[in-house]
Structures are given as C-alpha cells and as structure tokens.
VMD Tcl script that builds the backbone (N, CA, C; Angstrom):
set m [mol new atoms 297]
animate dup $m
set s [atomselect $m all]
$s set {name element resname resid chain x y z} {
  {N N MET 1 A 0.851 -1.167 0.000}
  {CA C MET 1 A 0.000 0.000 0.000}
  {C C MET 1 A 0.898 1.232 0.000}
  {N N THR 2 A 0.646 2.120 -0.908}
  {CA C THR 2 A 1.456 3.330 -0.979}
  {C C THR 2 A 0.962 4.338 0.058}
  {N N GLU 3 A 1.756 5.373 0.229}
  {CA C GLU 3 A 1.421 6.385 1.215}
  {C C GLU 3 A 0.154 7.141 0.825}
  {N N ASP 4 A -0.029 7.409 -0.457}
  {CA C ASP 4 A -1.223 8.113 -0.923}
  {C C ASP 4 A -2.478 7.290 -0.668}
  {N N GLN 5 A -2.401 5.999 -0.925}
  {CA C GLN 5 A -3.556 5.129 -0.685}
  {C C GLN 5 A -3.885 5.078 0.801}
  {N N PHE 6 A -2.855 5.030 1.621}
  {CA C PHE 6 A -3.061 4.996 3.070}
  {C C PHE 6 A -3.808 6.237 3.549}
  {N N PHE 7 A -3.329 7.417 3.121}
  {CA C PHE 7 A -3.962 8.655 3.564}
  {C C PHE 7 A -5.373 8.796 3.010}
  {N N GLU 8 A -5.606 8.348 1.789}
  {CA C GLU 8 A -6.952 8.399 1.227}
  {C C GLU 8 A -7.908 7.517 2.028}
  {N N ARG 9 A -7.440 6.343 2.368}
  {CA C ARG 9 A -8.266 5.425 3.160}
  {C C ARG 9 A -8.501 5.982 4.556}
  {N N LEU 10 A -7.484 6.612 5.143}
  {CA C LEU 10 A -7.624 7.229 6.455}
  {C C LEU 10 A -8.650 8.356 6.419}
  {N N ARG 11 A -8.630 9.162 5.380}
  {CA C ARG 11 A -9.613 10.247 5.245}
  {C C ARG 11 A -11.032 9.703 5.131}
  {N N GLU 12 A -11.192 8.627 4.369}
  {CA C GLU 12 A -12.517 8.027 4.221}
  {C C GLU 12 A -13.027 7.484 5.552}
  {N N ASP 13 A -12.148 6.837 6.306}
  {CA C ASP 13 A -12.550 6.297 7.601}
  {C C ASP 13 A -12.856 7.404 8.608}
  {N N ALA 14 A -12.112 8.483 8.538}
  {CA C ALA 14 A -12.294 9.585 9.485}
  {C C ALA 14 A -13.492 10.459 9.126}
  {N N GLN 15 A -14.015 10.341 7.930}
  {CA C GLN 15 A -15.150 11.154 7.507}
  {C C GLN 15 A -16.350 10.959 8.435}
  {N N GLU 16 A -16.549 9.735 8.924}
  {CA C GLU 16 A -17.669 9.456 9.817}
  {C C GLU 16 A -17.506 10.151 11.160}
  {N N LEU 17 A -16.280 10.413 11.573}
  {CA C LEU 17 A -16.018 11.021 12.867}
  {C C LEU 17 A -16.008 12.540 12.829}
  {N N ARG 18 A -16.072 13.107 11.671}
  {CA C ARG 18 A -15.994 14.558 11.525}
  {C C ARG 18 A -17.227 15.223 12.133}
  {N N TYR 19 A -16.994 16.295 12.882}
  {CA C TYR 19 A -18.070 17.055 13.505}
  {C C TYR 19 A -18.395 18.259 12.637}
  {N N GLU 20 A -19.605 18.343 12.204}
  {CA C GLU 20 A -20.064 19.474 11.403}
  {C C GLU 20 A -21.113 20.241 12.206}
  {N N PRO 21 A -20.762 21.413 12.747}
  {CA C PRO 21 A -21.748 22.194 13.496}
  {C C PRO 21 A -22.898 22.624 12.595}
  {N N ALA 22 A -24.098 22.584 13.152}
  {CA C ALA 22 A -25.283 22.952 12.388}
  {C C ALA 22 A -25.653 24.403 12.688}
  {N N GLY 23 A -25.678 25.231 11.675}
  {CA C GLY 23 A -26.123 26.604 11.838}
  {C C GLY 23 A -25.008 27.583 12.135}
  {N N GLU 24 A -25.324 28.850 11.924}
  {CA C GLU 24 A -24.375 29.927 12.139}
  {C C GLU 24 A -24.059 30.127 13.613}
  {N N PHE 25 A -25.053 29.898 14.466}
  {CA C PHE 25 A -24.851 30.064 15.904}
  {C C PHE 25 A -23.768 29.112 16.415}
  {N N ALA 26 A -23.795 27.867 15.979}
  {CA C ALA 26 A -22.807 26.885 16.424}
  {C C ALA 26 A -21.406 27.267 15.959}
  {N N TRP 27 A -21.279 27.758 14.728}
  {CA C TRP 27 A -19.971 28.178 14.222}
  {C C TRP 27 A -19.429 29.364 15.022}
  {N N THR 28 A -20.297 30.305 15.341}
  {CA C THR 28 A -19.883 31.477 16.108}
  {C C THR 28 A -19.425 31.077 17.503}
  {N N ARG 29 A -20.198 30.219 18.128}
  {CA C ARG 29 A -19.856 29.763 19.475}
  {C C ARG 29 A -18.544 28.965 19.473}
  {N N LEU 30 A -18.371 28.116 18.485}
  {CA C LEU 30 A -17.150 27.326 18.378}
  {C C LEU 30 A -15.931 28.225 18.187}
  {N N ALA 31 A -16.059 29.225 17.334}
  {CA C ALA 31 A -14.957 30.161 17.105}
  {C C ALA 31 A -14.635 30.947 18.373}
  {N N ALA 32 A -15.652 31.334 19.126}
  {CA C ALA 32 A -15.430 32.076 20.368}
  {C C ALA 32 A -14.712 31.208 21.402}
  {N N ARG 33 A -15.100 29.959 21.508}
  {CA C ARG 33 A -14.458 29.061 22.475}
  {C C ARG 33 A -12.997 28.802 22.109}
  {N N ILE 34 A -12.735 28.606 20.836}
  {CA C ILE 34 A -11.355 28.377 20.401}
  {C C ILE 34 A -10.516 29.621 20.630}
  {N N GLY 35 A -11.066 30.774 20.282}
  {CA C GLY 35 A -10.341 32.031 20.478}
  {C C GLY 35 A -10.040 32.293 21.946}
  {N N GLU 36 A -10.973 31.991 22.819}
  {CA C GLU 36 A -10.766 32.184 24.252}
  {C C GLU 36 A -9.646 31.293 24.783}
  {N N ARG 37 A -9.613 30.060 24.332}
  {CA C ARG 37 A -8.565 29.133 24.786}
  {C C ARG 37 A -7.198 29.534 24.249}
  {N N VAL 38 A -7.162 30.111 23.052}
  {CA C VAL 38 A -5.884 30.546 22.487}
  {C C VAL 38 A -5.374 31.783 23.207}
  {N N ARG 39 A -6.264 32.697 23.539}
  {CA C ARG 39 A -5.867 33.937 24.202}
  {C C ARG 39 A -5.500 33.736 25.671}
  {N N THR 40 A -6.048 32.727 26.331}
  {CA C THR 40 A -5.802 32.519 27.753}
  {C C THR 40 A -4.370 32.044 27.981}
  {N N GLN 41 A -3.661 32.774 28.808}
  {CA C GLN 41 A -2.281 32.418 29.136}
  {C C GLN 41 A -2.283 31.511 30.367}
  {N N PRO 42 A -1.530 30.421 30.321}
  {CA C PRO 42 A -1.469 29.545 31.491}
  {C C PRO 42 A -0.760 30.237 32.652}
  {N N THR 43 A -1.268 29.996 33.839}
  {CA C THR 43 A -0.683 30.607 35.035}
  {C C THR 43 A 0.140 29.563 35.788}
  {N N ALA 44 A 0.843 30.039 36.804}
  {CA C ALA 44 A 1.647 29.122 37.618}
  {C C ALA 44 A 0.763 28.113 38.332}
  {N N SER 45 A -0.385 28.569 38.817}
  {CA C SER 45 A -1.286 27.640 39.505}
  {C C SER 45 A -1.811 26.572 38.548}
  {N N TRP 46 A -2.003 26.932 37.290}
  {CA C TRP 46 A -2.450 25.953 36.295}
  {C C TRP 46 A -1.383 24.876 36.096}
  {N N PHE 47 A -0.113 25.295 35.994}
  {CA C PHE 47 A 0.972 24.329 35.841}
  {C C PHE 47 A 1.103 23.432 37.068}
  {N N LEU 48 A 1.006 24.030 38.255}
  {CA C LEU 48 A 1.103 23.235 39.479}
  {C C LEU 48 A -0.034 22.227 39.579}
  {N N ALA 49 A -1.240 22.669 39.273}
  {CA C ALA 49 A -2.383 21.754 39.331}
  {C C ALA 49 A -2.225 20.625 38.324}
  {N N ARG 50 A -1.697 20.947 37.169}
  {CA C ARG 50 A -1.506 19.927 36.139}
  {C C ARG 50 A -0.509 18.860 36.588}
  {N N TRP 51 A 0.473 19.210 37.389}
  {CA C TRP 51 A 1.452 18.241 37.879}
  {C C TRP 51 A 0.990 17.539 39.146}
  {N N PHE 52 A 0.347 18.278 40.050}
  {CA C PHE 52 A 0.026 17.699 41.351}
  {C C PHE 52 A -1.215 16.820 41.356}
  {N N ARG 53 A -2.162 17.025 40.483}
  {CA C ARG 53 A -3.366 16.187 40.485}
  {C C ARG 53 A -3.054 14.714 40.248}
  {N N PRO 54 A -2.275 14.350 39.235}
  {CA C PRO 54 A -1.968 12.925 39.061}
  {C C PRO 54 A -1.140 12.355 40.213}
  {N N ILE 55 A -0.242 13.166 40.762}
  {CA C ILE 55 A 0.563 12.699 41.890}
  {C C ILE 55 A -0.333 12.454 43.102}
  {N N ALA 56 A -1.237 13.370 43.372}
  {CA C ALA 56 A -2.146 13.207 44.507}
  {C C ALA 56 A -3.057 11.998 44.314}
  {N N ALA 57 A -3.539 11.776 43.107}
  {CA C ALA 57 A -4.391 10.618 42.843}
  {C C ALA 57 A -3.610 9.320 43.027}
  {N N SER 58 A -2.374 9.294 42.588}
  {CA C SER 58 A -1.535 8.097 42.759}
  {C C SER 58 A -1.269 7.825 44.228}
  {N N LEU 59 A -0.958 8.856 44.987}
  {CA C LEU 59 A -0.711 8.676 46.412}
  {C C LEU 59 A -1.973 8.231 47.148}
  {N N ALA 60 A -3.115 8.751 46.752}
  {CA C ALA 60 A -4.371 8.331 47.378}
  {C C ALA 60 A -4.652 6.855 47.086}
  {N N ALA 61 A -4.415 6.418 45.860}
  {CA C ALA 61 A -4.615 5.010 45.517}
  {C C ALA 61 A -3.643 4.120 46.278}
  {N N LEU 62 A -2.405 4.561 46.418}
  {CA C LEU 62 A -1.405 3.807 47.173}
  {C C LEU 62 A -1.788 3.710 48.643}
  {N N ALA 63 A -2.265 4.799 49.223}
  {CA C ALA 63 A -2.682 4.794 50.626}
  {C C ALA 63 A -3.875 3.867 50.830}
  {N N LEU 64 A -4.820 3.880 49.916}
  {CA C LEU 64 A -5.977 2.995 50.012}
  {C C LEU 64 A -5.552 1.532 49.940}
  {N N ALA 65 A -4.642 1.209 49.042}
  {CA C ALA 65 A -4.140 -0.160 48.931}
  {C C ALA 65 A -3.404 -0.571 50.209}
  {N N ALA 66 A -2.639 0.330 50.794}
  {CA C ALA 66 A -1.917 0.025 52.029}
  {C C ALA 66 A -2.880 -0.223 53.188}
  {N N VAL 67 A -3.907 0.605 53.292}
  {CA C VAL 67 A -4.888 0.434 54.367}
  {C C VAL 67 A -5.606 -0.898 54.224}
  {N N LEU 68 A -6.026 -1.225 53.028}
  {CA C LEU 68 A -6.720 -2.502 52.815}
  {C C LEU 68 A -5.798 -3.684 53.080}
  {N N SER 69 A -4.544 -3.595 52.687}
  {CA C SER 69 A -3.583 -4.678 52.932}
  {C C SER 69 A -3.350 -4.868 54.422}
  {N N LEU 70 A -3.160 -3.781 55.150}
  {CA C LEU 70 A -2.950 -3.882 56.591}
  {C C LEU 70 A -4.175 -4.456 57.285}
  {N N GLN 71 A -5.340 -4.085 56.838}
  {CA C GLN 71 A -6.569 -4.609 57.427}
  {C C GLN 71 A -6.654 -6.119 57.237}
  {N N MET 72 A -6.285 -6.593 56.067}
  {CA C MET 72 A -6.338 -8.029 55.800}
  {C C MET 72 A -5.259 -8.775 56.579}
  {N N ILE 73 A -4.088 -8.178 56.756}
  {CA C ILE 73 A -2.997 -8.831 57.470}
  {C C ILE 73 A -3.271 -8.879 58.970}
  {N N GLU 74 A -3.748 -7.800 59.555}
  {CA C GLU 74 A -3.945 -7.708 60.988}
  {C C GLU 74 A -5.177 -8.437 61.482}
  {N N GLU 75 A -6.091 -8.799 60.621}
  {CA C GLU 75 A -7.310 -9.485 61.039}
  {C C GLU 75 A -7.314 -10.903 60.461}
  {N N PRO 76 A -6.586 -11.836 61.103}
  {CA C PRO 76 A -6.531 -13.203 60.563}
  {C C PRO 76 A -7.877 -13.906 60.745}
  {N N ALA 77 A -8.046 -14.996 60.020}
  {CA C ALA 77 A -9.277 -15.775 60.128}
  {C C ALA 77 A -9.361 -16.329 61.542}
  {N N SER 78 A -10.547 -16.375 62.066}
  {CA C SER 78 A -10.764 -16.854 63.418}
  {C C SER 78 A -10.400 -18.337 63.509}
  {N N VAL 79 A -9.559 -18.691 64.482}
  {CA C VAL 79 A -9.128 -20.075 64.656}
  {C C VAL 79 A -10.299 -20.940 65.093}
  {N N GLU 80 A -11.187 -20.387 65.931}
  {CA C GLU 80 A -12.332 -21.152 66.404}
  {C C GLU 80 A -13.236 -21.568 65.254}
  {N N THR 81 A -13.435 -20.718 64.307}
  {CA C THR 81 A -14.280 -21.026 63.161}
  {C C THR 81 A -13.656 -22.137 62.332}
  {N N THR 82 A -12.353 -22.087 62.140}
  {CA C THR 82 A -11.669 -23.095 61.346}
  {C C THR 82 A -11.725 -24.453 62.036}
  {N N VAL 83 A -11.471 -24.495 63.343}
  {CA C VAL 83 A -11.495 -25.752 64.094}
  {C C VAL 83 A -12.908 -26.307 64.147}
  {N N ALA 84 A -13.882 -25.460 64.401}
  {CA C ALA 84 A -15.262 -25.922 64.511}
  {C C ALA 84 A -15.753 -26.493 63.184}
  {N N ALA 85 A -15.330 -25.925 62.084}
  {CA C ALA 85 A -15.771 -26.429 60.783}
  {C C ALA 85 A -15.179 -27.795 60.496}
  {N N GLY 86 A -14.010 -28.121 61.027}
  {CA C GLY 86 A -13.367 -29.402 60.777}
  {C C GLY 86 A -13.915 -30.524 61.640}
  {N N GLN 87 A -14.665 -30.233 62.697}
  {CA C GLN 87 A -15.160 -31.254 63.607}
  {C C GLN 87 A -16.506 -31.824 63.198}
  {N N HIS 88 A -17.174 -31.257 62.257}
  {CA C HIS 88 A -18.489 -31.742 61.848}
  {C C HIS 88 A -18.353 -32.757 60.732}
  {N N SER 89 A -19.184 -33.761 60.753}
  {CA C SER 89 A -19.229 -34.707 59.643}
  {C C SER 89 A -20.572 -34.569 58.956}
  {N N VAL 90 A -20.560 -34.734 57.642}
  {CA C VAL 90 A -21.769 -34.576 56.856}
  {C C VAL 90 A -22.083 -35.925 56.217}
  {N N ASP 91 A -23.317 -36.421 56.384}
  {CA C ASP 91 A -23.726 -37.705 55.821}
  {C C ASP 91 A -24.640 -37.419 54.637}
  {N N ILE 92 A -24.241 -37.886 53.473}
  {CA C ILE 92 A -25.029 -37.683 52.260}
  {C C ILE 92 A -25.524 -39.057 51.818}
  {N N GLY 93 A -26.669 -39.425 52.287}
  {CA C GLY 93 A -27.218 -40.736 51.918}
  {C C GLY 93 A -26.493 -41.879 52.613}
  {N N GLU 94 A -26.765 -43.078 52.219}
  {CA C GLU 94 A -26.141 -44.255 52.853}
  {C C GLU 94 A -24.752 -44.521 52.295}
  {N N ALA 95 A -24.565 -44.304 50.987}
  {CA C ALA 95 A -23.306 -44.693 50.343}
  {C C ALA 95 A -22.226 -43.637 50.508}
  {N N LEU 96 A -22.596 -42.385 50.625}
  {CA C LEU 96 A -21.587 -41.321 50.662}
  {C C LEU 96 A -21.602 -40.642 52.017}
  {N N SER 97 A -20.433 -40.450 52.571}
  {CA C SER 97 A -20.317 -39.663 53.799}
  {C C SER 97 A -19.005 -38.902 53.749}
  {N N VAL 98 A -19.012 -37.705 54.297}
  {CA C VAL 98 A -17.832 -36.855 54.342}
  {C C VAL 98 A -17.539 -36.568 55.794}
  {N N GLU 99 A -16.330 -36.874 56.230}
  {CA C GLU 99 A -15.962 -36.628 57.627}
  {C C GLU 99 A -14.902 -35.581 57.723}
}
mol reanalyze $m
mol bondsrecalc $m
mol representation Tube
mol addrep $m
C-alpha cells in the first residue's frame, strides 16, 4: 500500500467522525471558544495543578491499597471457626459420607 492510498483510506474512515456544526450560531460559538482558549495564558497555579493532580491521585490510591492490605494482614481468620468447621461430619445418603 502506498502512502497516498493509506492517507486516502484514512480520510474516508475519518469522515464518519468529523463534527459538522449545524447553523451559524454553532460556528460562532465554536470560534469564540477556540479564540478564548488561544488567548488565555497559562498561570503558575495551572501548571502546578496539572502536575500535582496525578501525583495526589496516585498517592491516594497507594494509601488505600496500604490500608486494605494492613486490614487483611492484621485481622486473621478466626481459629475457632476453622477448628469448629473441621469437627463436623456430613452424611449424604447411605453410600456417601464426608468426615
């Protein structure tokens, strides 16, 4: 497949995904939103938030995993329950029995 064929096929496939605003109002609003984002200068707080949000989310997930792990480690299965379950025998009919 040549490069021209590839790009032609890509354009055909992407045609379905293309967004076409309906009406003059939508075009005006779209242009205003794009212009506003281009004119807005990023601030220091914007840069800090962009870096710290993923770090904070990662640390929160790590803390949650640690808390759940400690809870599972510190609360072992009850020994009485395990012993009591092993002392019962179950009779299933005359031919089968489980002790």
